[in-house]
N, C-alpha and C positions, 0 to 999 in steps of 0.2 A: 503493499499500499505504499502510494506517495502521496505528499501533501503539495497542491497548488495555488496560487494566486492566477485571476485574471483582472490584468490589469489596462482597465477601459474596459469596464464590463458592460456602460450601458449605448454603445451602438448594435448595430446588426452584428455584426462581427462575434461582439460580446456575449449577447443572447444565445447565438448558436453553439458557442463555446460549452457555454451552460447546458444548455440543451441536451449536447453530446457528454459532458461529463457527469452529469447526477446519474445515470445510468453505467458510467465503465466502473465496474468491478475491483481494480487496482486505484482508485482515485479517489479522495476526501479534497473538497475544496475546500481552502483554508479562510480565501480572503477575497474580495471581491471590491475592485476601487472605481468611483467615477467623483470628480470635481463638479461633476452638475447637478447631481444625487445623492451627495453626501449625504449619511446620516438618514436615507431613508432605506427599508427593505429592499432589496432586487427584487423581490416579488410584487412588490408596487410600482416600480418601472417598468416590469414588463410582469403584466397578472398570469400570462403561460405559467410561468415557473411556479406556480402557488402550489404548496405541498411538496414542492422538488428541493428548492432553495431558499432559505429564508434568512441567507446573511445578510448584514448592513451594509452600504455602500459606505466604504470607509475611505480617507484623503492619500493621496500618494505619499506617502511614508517609508521609503525607500529602505532603512534599518529594521521597520516594524514589521515590516512584510515579508524581507528576506529570513526574520526570526521564526515566520512558521511556514515557509514553503520550501520545498527541494527545488518547486520548478515554477518559472512564472511565465505565462502566456503574456505577451505584450501587445495590445489590440488596440493602439495608440495611432494616432496622425503620423505623418512623416515628420521629421524633426523630432518630434516630443518624443519620438521612442528612442532615439538617440543622446538626450537627454541623459535616461534612468540606466539604461540598457549594461553600459560600463562598471555600475555600479551594483547593478543585480549581479554582472560576474565576479564583482573583483570581493563580493560578498560569500560565495562559493555556492549559488542556484545554478540551475544548469536555465538557457533564455529560449522559447520559440517566439521569435517574433514578427508579426503580423503585418508591419508596415514596409514601405521598399526601402529603407535604410541601411540594411548588409546586404542588399540581392548583387548589387552591380559590385562586381570587383575592382572597377576601376574610379577613383577617385572624381578624377576629372568630368565622367562619364555622367559621374551620380549628379555632381556642380553644375554642369549644363542642364540637365533636365529636373533637379529638382533646387537644391540650394545650400548653401555651405553644408559639410559633413563636419562633424566635431570630434570622431573616435575611428580617424581613415586607419588606425593601427588594426582594428576589428576586421575588416574586410575581407584580409587572405584567411584570417582564420575562419569565418562565418563558413557554414556550410549550407548549398542553396538545397534548400528542402522538396525537393522532389525526388519520393522515395522510390519509383520505378526507375530512375537514369540514377541516383546517388546514394542509393541505400545504405552501404558499408560506409562513406563518411559519414552520414547522419547517424549513425550509433555511436560513431567514435568522439560524436560531437559534443562541446557546452552553448554554443551558441549557432542554432539553427535559422535563416533566412526564409521563411515561408514564403511559398512564391505568389505569383499577382494570380487573380483570376483568369485574363485573356492568355497568359503566358503560361498558363500552368495547360489550358483546354490546344495551346498552338501546338508546346513540347511534345506533350502525349501521341498529336495527330501526327506529327513529322517523322516524330523518331526511328520507325523499321525505313523509311526511305530514306533518311538521310544519312544512317547509319550505314544502309547498304548501296551508298551511292548510286539510289537508281534515278533522282531527281538534279537539274540544274537547279544550284542552290541559288544562282543568279534569278533566277523566274518566278520565286515565291511572292503569291498576292494570295495578301490575308483579309477574309472581310467578316467581321465578329456580331454577334448583335446581342446584349447585354441586358437582363430585368432591372427595373430602376432602383433596387438596395445596392446593386454597384456603385452609385453615387454615393451611397455613404448614406445618417440619418438625420445627420443635418438638415436643417431650413434650406433650401435652395430652389430658387424661381424655377430653374431647368426640370427639378424631380417633383413639383406640386404633382397633384393629380389634374388638376384640367388643361395644366402642361403636355404630362405624359399619355393620359386618355384619348383613343382614338390616332395615337400619332405614331409617327413610327420615322427616326431623323438617324443623320452620323451626325459626326461631330468628332473633334480633333485629331481631324483628316492632318496627315501628315506630322504630327505634334502631340501624340496621346505620349505619357510618359511609361508607359508599359512598351512600348517600340525597343529601348535598347536593353531590356531583360529579355525582351523574344528573341533580341538578336544575338546575343550574349549566347541562352540555351541552345539556338541552331547553329552557332559557331560551334561552341564546342561537340554539338554533334555531326556536324559536317567535315571538323579539324582545318576547316579554314573560312576568315570573315564571310559573314553573311549582313544583307541587307535586305531589306521587305520592304514591302508597300503594306501596310497596317492600316484599316480603317473599320475604326467602332462603331457601331450603333444604339440606339436605344429603345429597346421594346416596352409596350406599353403592361407589360407582365411584373411581378414581386422580384422573383428571381431566376435564375436560368442563363448559360451563356450558351450561343448554339454559333461554332466559328467556321465557314465555310473555305475551304483554303487548294488555290489553285496553284499546280505547277507542271514543266515540261520535266516529260520521261525522259532520262537517256536510255534506256534499254524498253524495246514494246515488251510489254506485259501487260495480260485481258486484266479484265476487275477478280476473276477468281483467283489468278494466280496473287493477286496482291493481297487479295483478302487471306488466302493461304499464308502468307509469307508474316499479315499482320496477327493471326492467329497463334500462329508458332511464337512471335517476339513476342507474345501478353500470354503467354501461355499459361505461367506462375503466377499472373498478376491478379490479385484479389478484386480490384476495383478496377480494370478496365476488361470492357466487353466490347468486343468486335461482332459487328451486326451480320445477318445472314447477307447473301446477296443482293437478293430483291428487296431488304430493307434500308433506310438509313434513319440516323437517330432523329430524335425529337426533344429538347427539353423537359417536355413532360413524363418522359421517364425514368429521370433522372433527380427528380424532387426530390429534397429533404433527405439523399444520399449523397453518399463518398463516390460515387461510381461515375468514370469517365467511358461514354459510348461512342462507339469511331464507327464510319460506314465509309464506302468510297466506290469512287466509279472510275474505271480507265476509258478513256474520252478517248477509241481508235482514230477518230476522223480527224482530229486537232494535237494527238501525242501528246496530250494533257490527263492529268490524274485530277478530280475533282476529290476532297476531302472534306467530311463532314465528323465535327467532333461536338460533342455536347456534354454541361457539367452543370450541375447545380454551383451558382458563384460563391454561395455562401459558405458548401460545405467543401466539396472535394477545389473550389478557387479557395477558401479562405481555413474556418474554423475543422472542418473534417479532417482535410491534408495536415492541419496543425496538431490533432489528434492523434493522427498515422504518424508524423515525427516523434510524437512523444513517445508511443510503444514502441519505437525503434529504439530510442533512446533507454530506454530502463529494460529492454529485453523483452518487452511483450509480445504476444501476439500481435501481429502487425492489425489484423481487422479486427482487434478487440475494442468493444466499445464502437464499432460501427456498422455492425451488421442489421441496418435498417433496409428495410423493402421498399422500394418508393412507394411515395403517395400519389394515387392517380383513383378518382379525377383528378 
């Protein structure tokens, strides 16, 4: 049994972490923090947790939290996380950070897309927390940089093709769609109900902050620098990401051949499901779970492959993957606490 703290528990990622952790047989939640709701029971902030977690939201006091937790989940905004992560590590805690602060290995790249980095000495140590690609490194880490939601859907989708050298890395076009929870719980005009409902729009074209993270992962898979065209869109739904990815094949392969390749590549992965040849992923079929569903079509006419990847942005794209990383850090079964059947309809 380990004790865990959720720092920044009042956002969508925070409540999703708590939803998963309350059912984990090897976890005791010892502390939840929220600046906005300090002094209130977390079940009052999120009535869905009533009867499951009645902890009172405490202030972000690193020594006090460190004294009562083995592992810290930092579900804080960018820059806020790096202000406390070094202190948690110095206190002997392990950290799974759900911000972007430790995902990018290059300090200059981080500062180009985000802001000044105040603990760059930790960038080389932080392990990128995508278990399907970096399982052994995660198990030995003390600081795990939990991946972004869009990058997770893209990296898992392209890993077999890039690692086998079957596609031209310079041809990648990524078209991703996310539910409104991807924008966070804070009040923003663009994510208000009347702004999102019955609408569908692109945003962050050629400028989204997940672009360098996507390129970093894909470059590692291909063994050479990769640049992508990445366009995210906002869907009028609560949760889910559907990424449609286009690439030029370097070797002629049929859809059946490529699906067989994917099934072999992910045969031992508990959270990657490869769809049959006549089916494609749907965000409705991964809702509330840590699954990533993959499907593809080889377009013989154009010589391109069209790949479709679906995840729940709050689970495999955030909290579920964080719990999966925690399981690896402590030697638990990787799927422990995550054996959830998708919600449908």
